[in-house]
C-alpha positions as CSV (number, residue, x, y, z in Angstrom):
1,Q,17.4,-6.3,9.6
2,V,14.8,-5.3,7.1
3,Q,11.4,-3.7,8.5
4,F,8.2,-2.2,6.9
5,V,6.0,0.0,8.8
6,E,2.6,1.3,7.6
7,S,0.5,4.0,8.8
8,G,-2.3,6.3,7.9
9,G,-5.3,4.0,8.1
10,G,-8.5,5.0,9.7
11,L,-12.4,5.2,9.6
12,V,-13.6,7.2,6.6
13,Q,-16.9,8.2,5.1
14,P,-17.5,7.0,1.4
15,G,-16.1,9.2,-1.1
16,G,-13.5,10.4,1.1
17,S,-9.9,9.9,1.0
18,L,-6.7,8.6,3.0
19,R,-3.2,8.5,2.2
20,L,-1.1,5.6,3.6
21,S,2.8,5.5,4.1
22,C,5.2,2.6,4.2
23,V,8.6,3.5,5.9
24,A,11.3,0.7,5.1
25,S,14.3,0.3,6.9
26,G,17.6,-1.8,6.5
27,G,18.7,-2.9,3.0
28,S,18.5,-1.1,-0.4
29,F,14.8,0.2,-0.7
30,W,15.2,2.1,-3.9
31,I,16.2,-0.8,-6.0
32,Y,13.4,-3.0,-5.5
33,A,9.6,-2.6,-6.7
34,V,7.0,-2.0,-4.0
35,N,3.5,-3.5,-3.6
36,W,0.7,-2.5,-1.6
37,Y,-1.7,-5.5,-0.7
38,R,-5.0,-5.6,0.9
39,Q,-6.8,-8.1,2.9
40,P,-10.9,-7.5,3.4
41,P,-12.6,-9.1,6.4
42,G,-13.0,-13.3,5.5
43,K,-11.3,-12.6,2.0
44,Q,-7.8,-13.4,0.5
45,R,-5.0,-11.0,0.4
46,E,-4.8,-9.1,-3.1
47,L,-2.6,-7.2,-4.9
48,V,-3.7,-3.4,-5.2
49,A,-0.8,-1.5,-6.9
50,T,2.7,-1.7,-7.4
51,I,5.6,0.6,-8.3
52,A,8.6,-0.3,-9.9
53,S,12.3,1.2,-8.9
54,D,12.1,3.5,-12.1
55,G,8.5,4.7,-11.0
56,T,6.5,2.6,-13.4
57,A,3.0,2.2,-11.3
58,N,0.2,-0.6,-12.1
59,Y,-3.0,-1.0,-10.5
60,V,-5.9,-3.4,-10.0
61,D,-8.8,-2.5,-12.1
62,S,-10.9,-1.9,-9.1
63,V,-8.8,0.8,-7.8
64,K,-7.7,2.4,-11.3
65,G,-8.7,6.2,-11.4
66,R,-9.1,6.4,-7.6
67,F,-5.7,5.3,-6.1
68,T,-2.2,6.5,-6.8
69,I,1.1,4.9,-5.6
70,S,4.2,6.7,-5.2
71,R,7.6,6.3,-3.7
72,D,10.2,8.8,-2.1
73,N,13.9,6.5,-2.4
74,A,15.4,9.5,-0.4
75,K,13.1,8.6,2.5
76,S,12.7,4.9,2.1
77,T,9.1,5.4,1.9
78,A,6.2,4.5,-0.5
79,Y,2.7,5.9,-0.4
80,L,-0.7,5.0,-1.4
81,Q,-3.3,7.9,-2.1
82,M,-6.7,6.4,-2.1
83,D,-9.6,9.0,-2.9
84,S,-13.0,8.4,-3.9
85,L,-13.0,5.3,-1.2
86,K,-16.1,2.8,-1.5
87,P,-17.2,0.5,1.2
88,E,-15.5,-2.5,-0.6
89,D,-12.2,-0.9,0.1
90,T,-12.5,-1.8,3.4
91,A,-9.3,-3.9,4.5
92,V,-6.1,-4.4,6.3
93,Y,-3.6,-3.0,3.9
94,Y,0.3,-4.0,3.6
95,C,3.0,-2.9,1.9
96,N,5.6,-5.5,0.7
97,Q,8.9,-5.9,-1.2
98,K,10.6,-8.8,-2.5
99,R,14.2,-8.8,-2.1
100,K,16.2,-11.6,-3.5
101,N,13.5,-13.9,-3.4
102,V,12.5,-13.0,0.2
103,D,9.0,-11.2,1.0
104,Y,9.1,-8.6,3.6
105,W,5.8,-7.4,4.9
106,G,4.6,-4.8,7.1
107,Q,2.1,-5.1,9.9
108,G,-0.6,-3.6,8.3
109,T,-2.9,-0.7,8.7
110,Q,-6.9,-0.9,8.9
111,V,-8.9,1.2,6.3
112,T,-12.6,1.3,7.1
113,V,-14.8,2.9,4.7
114,S,-18.5,3.6,6.4
115,S,-21.0,5.9,6.8
């Protein structure tokens, strides 16, 4: 059974940092790209960052230069380092992998940026 568990969210002041983790169990984590999505209150879920199996990373424009996605295949874990956080980064953050056309999601972790 494939499962993803996110952690690392919390309340942080503007300009602060958080590091999210996503631990996968079951299946071949290292083969597939990993995505981080977020869903702000009352809005649709959006793709924030993607890291391919070879480590190539891509980001939505709004987080470029502030967020860094990484992965440790030996630990079946993906990370999202978030720096210079802004109130508009407030959202539930989810990790995701699509394996053989099946989407797998974690339960999400809340990030709140507020003074």
